[in-house]
Every structure is written in structure tokens, then in C-alpha cells.
DRENLO-903091 format. One line per field, with one value per residue (C-alpha): residue in one letter; x negated, y, z negated. Coordinates in steps of 0.1 Angstrom, whole numbers, plus 5000, padded with zeros to 4 digits. Example, Ala and Ser with C-alpha at 12.3 -4.5 7.8 and 13.67 -1.06 7.14 Angstrom:
resn = (a:s)
xx = (4877:4863)
yy = (4955:4989)
zz = (4922:4929)
END
This chain:
resn = (m:s:e:l:p:p:d:p:s:a:d:d:q:p:d:p:l:h:a:f:d:e:i:v:a:e:e:t:t:r:d:p:d:l:a:v:i:e:a:g:s:r:t:l:r:t:q:g:g:p:p:d:a:d:v:p:a:r:p:t:d:p:e:v:d:k:a:l:r:e:v:e:t:e:l:a:t:r:w:g:e:t:k:l:e:p:s:v:a:r:i:a:a:l:m:d:v:l:g:e:p:q:r:s:y:p:s:i:h:i:t:g:t:n:g:k:t:s:t:a:r:m:i:e:a:l:l:g:a:f:e:l:r:t:g:r:y:t:s:p:h:v:q:s:i:t:e:r:i:s:l:d:g:a:p:v:a:p:e:r:f:i:e:t:y:q:d:i:k:p:y:v:e:m:v:d:g:q:q:e:y:r:l:s:f:f:e:v:l:t:g:m:a:y:a:a:f:a:d:a:p:v:d:v:a:v:v:e:v:g:m:g:g:s:w:d:a:t:n:v:i:d:g:d:v:a:v:v:t:p:i:d:l:d:h:t:d:r:l:g:s:t:h:a:e:i:a:t:e:k:s:g:i:i:k:q:d:a:t:v:i:m:a:q:q:p:v:g:a:a:q:v:l:l:k:k:a:v:d:v:d:a:t:v:a:r:e:g:l:e:f:g:v:v:d:r:q:v:a:v:g:g:q:l:v:t:l:r:g:l:g:g:e:y:p:e:v:y:l:p:l:h:g:a:h:q:a:h:n:a:a:v:a:l:a:a:v:e:a:f:f:g:v:g:a:q:r:p:e:p:l:d:l:d:t:v:r:k:a:f:a:a:v:a:s:p:g:r:l:e:v:v:r:r:s:p:t:v:v:l:d:a:a:h:n:p:a:g:a:r:a:t:a:e:a:i:g:e:a:f:q:f:s:r:l:i:g:v:v:g:a:s:g:d:k:n:v:r:g:l:l:e:a:f:e:p:v:f:a:e:v:v:v:t:q:n:s:s:h:r:a:m:d:a:d:e:l:a:g:i:a:v:e:v:f:g:e:e:r:v:q:v:e:p:r:l:p:d:a:l:e:a:a:i:t:l:a:e:e:e:g:e:f:a:g:g:g:v:l:v:t:g:s:v:i:t:v:g:e:a:r:l:l:l:g:k:g)
xx = (4123:4091:4084:4091:4061:4044:4055:4028:4013:4027:3994:3997:4033:4043:4065:4100:4119:4098:4104:4141:4143:4124:4149:4178:4161:4156:4194:4202:4232:4257:4272:4247:4275:4280:4243:4234:4203:4186:4150:4135:4112:4114:4086:4097:4125:4141:4168:4172:4204:4217:4219:4244:4278:4303:4332:4350:4361:4394:4397:4383:4409:4441:4464:4448:4447:4484:4493:4472:4490:4524:4513:4501:4534:4555:4534:4538:4576:4570:4563:4529:4502:4512:4548:4550:4575:4553:4559:4542:4576:4577:4541:4546:4577:4557:4529:4555:4569:4534:4524:4503:4473:4455:4451:4430:4397:4380:4379:4361:4386:4374:4391:4379:4381:4350:4325:4349:4343:4305:4304:4326:4303:4272:4289:4299:4263:4249:4273:4267:4230:4235:4253:4289:4316:4332:4365:4366:4397:4391:4410:4415:4399:4376:4386:4402:4428:4410:4381:4403:4400:4365:4353:4317:4307:4324:4358:4382:4385:4416:4430:4427:4443:4473:4476:4476:4503:4525:4520:4533:4559:4588:4580:4577:4611:4625:4612:4624:4659:4658:4643:4657:4629:4611:4575:4552:4524:4498:4517:4520:4482:4475:4495:4477:4443:4451:4465:4435:4411:4430:4431:4393:4388:4365:4344:4351:4373:4361:4392:4395:4426:4446:4455:4455:4455:4484:4511:4487:4497:4463:4470:4486:4451:4433:4398:4371:4351:4368:4347:4355:4336:4335:4369:4378:4409:4426:4461:4471:4508:4508:4482:4482:4465:4437:4409:4425:4459:4442:4421:4452:4466:4433:4426:4455:4431:4413:4427:4424:4388:4375:4341:4343:4315:4319:4302:4294:4328:4341:4346:4384:4383:4357:4377:4408:4389:4370:4403:4419:4390:4393:4430:4425:4392:4373:4335:4322:4289:4283:4261:4235:4233:4236:4225:4216:4192:4157:4139:4149:4127:4138:4125:4128:4164:4176:4160:4138:4154:4145:4176:4181:4206:4222:4194:4164:4145:4148:4120:4115:4149:4153:4188:4195:4221:4215:4222:4220:4256:4248:4220:4245:4269:4241:4236:4273:4274:4244:4258:4292:4275:4253:4285:4302:4272:4271:4238:4235:4261:4257:4223:4195:4174:4180:4190:4163:4146:4138:4174:4187:4162:4173:4210:4207:4184:4212:4240:4259:4288:4304:4313:4292:4264:4262:4241:4258:4239:4205:4194:4211:4217:4254:4263:4297:4309:4343:4343:4379:4380:4357:4338:4330:4321:4297:4279:4277:4264:4236:4227:4225:4202:4179:4178:4178:4156:4183:4173:4209:4239:4273:4303:4333:4362:4395:4414:4447:4473:4478:4442:4424:4411:4399:4378:4364:4354:4339:4317:4304:4300:4264:4252:4272:4258:4291:4322:4344:4379:4401:4427:4429:4458:4474:4508:4491:4465:4465:4473:4440:4453:4463:4429:4412:4430:4416:4382:4380:4386:4358:4332:4342:4357:4323:4314:4346:4356:4390:4393:4426:4414:4387:4368:4366:4355:4327:4315:4316:4297:4270:4266:4262:4236:4217:4215:4182:4165:4158:4132:4147:4164:4201:4226:4263:4283:4318:4338:4371:4389:4384:4407:4387:4355:4369:4382:4349:4331:4351:4345:4308:4306:4306:4330)
yy = (6487:6471:6462:6427:6404:6396:6364:6338:6317:6283:6268:6281:6268:6234:6212:6229:6196:6179:6207:6206:6168:6172:6197:6174:6144:6164:6167:6138:6151:6156:6137:6141:6154:6183:6189:6225:6232:6258:6265:6298:6316:6349:6368:6404:6419:6450:6476:6483:6479:6472:6497:6525:6508:6518:6529:6559:6589:6606:6625:6660:6673:6682:6672:6638:6632:6641:6617:6589:6594:6592:6558:6546:6557:6538:6507:6509:6505:6470:6439:6441:6415:6396:6391:6364:6343:6315:6316:6327:6332:6370:6376:6352:6371:6404:6388:6377:6411:6426:6402:6379:6403:6377:6354:6379:6372:6343:6344:6331:6325:6326:6311:6301:6315:6336:6351:6356:6394:6392:6363:6381:6411:6389:6372:6406:6419:6388:6390:6427:6422:6398:6426:6414:6438:6428:6433:6425:6422:6418:6424:6440:6473:6490:6526:6533:6512:6519:6496:6466:6470:6474:6478:6475:6471:6502:6509:6524:6562:6574:6588:6554:6537:6561:6557:6519:6520:6544:6522:6490:6507:6503:6466:6461:6477:6454:6423:6437:6437:6401:6385:6376:6396:6427:6423:6427:6452:6426:6413:6448:6454:6420:6430:6463:6446:6421:6449:6472:6443:6437:6474:6479:6452:6431:6401:6383:6388:6379:6374:6368:6352:6372:6341:6304:6295:6275:6302:6332:6360:6358:6322:6330:6328:6296:6302:6286:6284:6279:6289:6276:6294:6279:6269:6273:6278:6311:6321:6288:6299:6301:6276:6248:6239:6216:6220:6194:6213:6246:6230:6216:6251:6265:6237:6251:6273:6243:6239:6213:6208:6237:6237:6238:6254:6242:6257:6237:6224:6205:6168:6170:6200:6185:6153:6173:6195:6165:6146:6176:6179:6143:6147:6175:6163:6192:6191:6197:6212:6209:6230:6207:6184:6202:6236:6253:6275:6261:6288:6319:6345:6377:6408:6445:6454:6419:6386:6369:6336:6308:6293:6260:6265:6241:6248:6248:6269:6307:6317:6348:6365:6396:6399:6432:6416:6401:6366:6329:6331:6357:6335:6307:6331:6340:6303:6299:6330:6319:6285:6300:6323:6294:6273:6302:6303:6265:6260:6224:6213:6228:6243:6229:6260:6282:6319:6345:6349:6386:6393:6373:6391:6425:6417:6404:6433:6457:6439:6458:6446:6474:6466:6434:6440:6476:6501:6535:6553:6555:6564:6543:6520:6514:6484:6476:6441:6430:6396:6388:6351:6329:6314:6348:6361:6332:6339:6376:6369:6347:6372:6402:6384:6374:6407:6433:6438:6451:6449:6456:6453:6469:6456:6477:6453:6462:6431:6422:6406:6376:6365:6340:6369:6347:6326:6358:6372:6339:6339:6374:6369:6356:6386:6415:6430:6449:6453:6483:6471:6494:6493:6506:6525:6495:6483:6448:6459:6442:6466:6476:6466:6432:6428:6439:6412:6385:6402:6402:6365:6359:6385:6393:6426:6444:6440:6453:6489:6499:6529:6527:6555:6543:6577:6574:6537:6546:6575:6552:6524:6548:6563:6528:6519:6551:6543:6525:6555:6567:6540:6511:6495:6496:6491:6490:6465:6475:6445:6426:6438:6452:6481:6488:6488:6511:6536:6536:6541:6573:6585:6580:6601:6574:6581)
zz = (4088:4099:4135:4145:4144:4177:4193:4183:4211:4217:4207:4171:4167:4152:4172:4167:4173:4147:4122:4129:4124:4091:4078:4087:4071:4038:4033:4011:3991:4019:4048:4077:4099:4075:4064:4058:4078:4057:4050:4038:4015:3997:4013:4009:3988:4001:3994:4031:4051:4086:4115:4112:4113:4140:4118:4134:4114:4119:4152:4150:4175:4154:4182:4187:4150:4148:4177:4161:4128:4146:4161:4127:4111:4138:4134:4096:4100:4112:4091:4076:4080:4049:4059:4085:4104:4118:4155:4187:4204:4200:4211:4240:4251:4250:4271:4296:4301:4303:4331:4310:4305:4283:4313:4333:4315:4297:4259:4228:4200:4164:4133:4098:4063:4059:4083:4113:4118:4114:4138:4163:4162:4168:4197:4211:4208:4225:4254:4258:4259:4288:4306:4303:4295:4263:4244:4207:4186:4148:4116:4091:4097:4071:4076:4110:4128:4160:4148:4155:4193:4208:4243:4253:4217:4203:4189:4215:4214:4195:4228:4244:4214:4216:4254:4251:4225:4245:4276:4260:4237:4261:4265:4227:4223:4250:4232:4198:4212:4224:4193:4159:4143:4156:4166:4136:4130:4139:4169:4184:4178:4195:4225:4226:4225:4253:4274:4268:4277:4310:4318:4312:4326:4305:4315:4283:4252:4217:4195:4158:4145:4119:4098:4105:4142:4155:4150:4148:4172:4189:4200:4233:4247:4258:4246:4267:4234:4200:4170:4135:4108:4073:4060:4023:4002:4010:4019:4004:4002:4040:4053:4027:3995:4007:4032:4055:4055:4062:4089:4105:4110:4122:4146:4167:4186:4200:4235:4263:4275:4254:4237:4199:4179:4143:4114:4082:4069:4039:4048:4049:4072:4095:4100:4110:4134:4150:4155:4172:4195:4205:4211:4236:4252:4237:4234:4199:4187:4150:4128:4113:4143:4176:4163:4131:4111:4111:4091:4073:4056:4038:4057:4054:4059:4066:4075:4101:4113:4136:4152:4168:4197:4221:4246:4223:4197:4192:4169:4148:4155:4133:4118:4100:4077:4043:4030:4040:4051:4078:4091:4095:4112:4136:4144:4151:4172:4193:4199:4210:4235:4248:4252:4271:4295:4298:4280:4270:4296:4330:4324:4303:4296:4266:4268:4273:4240:4243:4251:4222:4198:4211:4206:4170:4160:4169:4150:4123:4101:4082:4046:4045:4020:4034:4016:4014:3988:3970:3935:3924:3953:3960:3981:3997:4004:4014:3997:3986:3978:3957:3986:3999:3965:3959:3992:3983:3948:3961:3989:3967:3943:3971:3990:3963:3932:3909:3872:3863:3886:3879:3897:3909:3917:3932:3944:3961:3939:3962:3959:3936:3915:3886:3910:3926:3892:3880:3911:3903:3865:3866:3886:3871:3839:3835:3857:3863:3874:3895:3922:3957:3973:3990:3978:3976:3951:3917:3889:3872:3837:3850:3867:3834:3815:3837:3837:3799:3799:3824:3812:3776:3765:3759:3796:3811:3818:3833:3856:3876:3901:3925:3924:3886:3889:3912:3890:3859:3877:3889:3854:3840:3867:3858:3821:3824:3841:3876:3885:3865:3895:3886:3913:3921:3941:3953:3962:3960:3991:4025:4015:3984:4004:4031:4005:3987:4019:4026:3990:3994:4025:4052:4081)
END
């Protein structure tokens, strides 16, 4: 990774406001309110990756590991994250008996379809750089359940995770006995996170919804800032079949007098979100108008971006993540933190540029275009729906010089698998279909049937076991020779990525 370029003098810089206006003016194919602010050039291709990701391994102490497994086993007896009874009644009852821990700190609440976890990590990094103690709650986890609850920018220690569970367990059982249905896996974890944040205590919580918004278990908080990352079609059986219907559910996190940070949205989704904001007297900042990406250049191990925030320009910010979508996530994260600090409202001046640069330079997002092996290069990405796959396909073509890319795909059966494969078809020379260990995994043969229709039989290989699939893909990537530039992308599911990460020696 090269050093960041020195900050040019103001005399050498063009007028940033003029440059920003020019980019907005150039957008002629979309509604101005939804314009993508995007400018960039391919200056340097790289096979680098982000900083080491904070994915914890199993505890080394046998007793701690045993206790953690017991907690995991107990949680596994509850409804999983895909079995829902849309209501916040149970989690509200748990918060009540716990003394409303979620009311003891301000929060930033994040919803959307793609980019939530990466955006949450960026928000957390920025807040931490400004010396605030943070709590972050995200899902799902890549390898360890403890990743879901972070304090001060790092997953809680297994001992603390166990202790938090034991502390709230009697109250969970009390609520279980009072409700028609027991608290779910996700509801208990949400209660643990809110309790852990209050106990720390944190200065601010960064909370990602599990699904939707209105009836999501996280929605017992009143976020001072509500963040909506790009909305697309996913979980349509639960959230609705159109962008507007999905946005209706997700708009439930927008509370009275909050500030809404809205990423680029389809027109139908944007209309719903803006109407909800009006209804609750929320203030809205829209990507493409109040903030956005002014410039973006590929750099060693990531990209160099200039962001337009609510308080002004933030030039030459190094982001060690690949892809235009991550630059847009960074713009959203920056605007969210500015809004939290009152920039653009109570205070006109921007955040300190050096602090912002330092925070973004330290961001990592495990399983998001993460390089885990060289010769050949193996990249992991948790794209699991068509929109995410399109962003990943574009990013990997921009950031890596693969002469031949082999895909390893293991997907969940409840996803739009055909759409996922179609998004990757232009960039995969061949695809190895497989399945992960989850009960939700699509059978490898069923997945292969769809893949053959998309890729053609000669480009599809079936390896039901993930270790065999990885070995087959690496062999295919090596066929052109050591220096030919073949690569492997493992994708389709967070679970597939997490298991591949372990097999390849990470964590």
C-alpha cells in the first residue's frame, strides 16, 4: 500500500463547489433527486486488499470455548433469522423488564438492502476517530457469533458475550412465558447488544436492522439519525415485491424529528421514504444533492475518493475497500456522522479532515471483496442478491487484473439465484457450484441446473463439498500458468464466504 499523497495547497485546487455542480449537471439520464454522483478514472490496478479484518477465531481456552458453544446451542433452539412473526411486542417486553437499556445512549439506525454492514463499520470508525465510545450491532456474522456485537470498534470478547447472555437469560425466560411465541434467536441477540451497550456504557450505538424496519427487532430504538442504504428487491416474500413496498417497511426506522441520510434509491423507494420523512418532521439529506462522491480513483489496495459532505469537501480520502459501491457507502457514512454531530444544521464547519482520513484508512469489511490468498488470488465477497452481485462484478473488474476469473458459488435456496448468476456470467470464465453447511443452502445439483441454463454446460462444474469446490476452482485458475493472472471469487452467501474463509486459513 502506498502512502497517501500529500495534501495539495488550496491554490492548486479547482473550486470544489464548481466541480460538484458540474458532476450533478452531467447526469441527464436520471431524476435529479436520484442522480448518482460518480466520477473517477482507472489510474492504478491492484490485487491488494483492505486491512486485516477483525473476525475472531474460536476461543483458545477450552472452558471458554465450551461455554460459548453452550450459549450458541441454546440460541439455536429458538426461531432462526428467517422465521419471523412480524412484531416488536416481544423485544419491547424484554426491553421493559431490562429497564429500557436502549434509551441510555443515542443511536444511528441503518436499514436498506445492500451495504448496511460496510456502512455501519465506516460510521463506527468515524465516531471512534472522534473519540466517542461506540457499540455496533450488525448481522449476519461471517465466522463467529461474537462479531455481531462490537464495543470500541472490536467484537466483544467471548467471555463478555457469555456473561451478557447469562445476565439477561432470566429476563428472556420471563418474557418467553408471557408471550404467544418465545423470543427468537435475533431478538435475544438484539437484547444482548442493547444491554451490553448500556453496561459499557457507550456514547453512541450503530445499529443495523436484521430485516425490513418497522417490525424489525432493532426498532425499539429511536435513532437520532436514520440511514437508508440502497433499496433493491430482496426478501420479497417478507417485505413486498416492489421497491415502494419494501421501502414502506424500511421507512419504519425513521422517527419523529430524526435526520434521514438517504443513499441513491429507485424512484418508487425514494418517494416512500421522503413522504415518511415529511409525516414525522424528519430532516432529509439525499445522496446526489446534499452529499455525494465527487471523485474516485483506483489506488493500491482500494481507492482514493473525494467526498462532498453536509459541511463541505473532504478531498483525497483513502478507502481500503474496492468498488464504486463502497465509495458511495463512504459518502453515506460520512453524512450520517456529520448529521450526528450537527454539521450542516447546528454547526456550519465540516469535520476535521485529518481525522476523517485517518478513520477511513483504517476501515475493514470482512468478506467484502476480501483477498485471502495469493498465487492464485482468491477473493471472498458476500454478495447474495442480484444488486449486490452486479456491484461486485463491476468492482472486481475495476480493481483486479484477472485474465481469467473462476467463480465458486454457494447460495441460499430462498434467494434470487438466477439473477445472482446472471449478474456474474459476464465476468466468470467458469463457475464451480457448491453448497455450504447451512440448512438454508440450495442443493448443489439444483444450483447447477440453473447455472447450466445461464452459463452453458461446458462452463459449469459441480462440487457439493466446499473444500472440493475451492480446490477445483484454484486448479482451474492455475491452468494458464503461474503468472497468467487467473483468480477465484467465492460468493453467493455470507455463510459460504465464512466457511471458505476458515478453510483458507483465516480465523
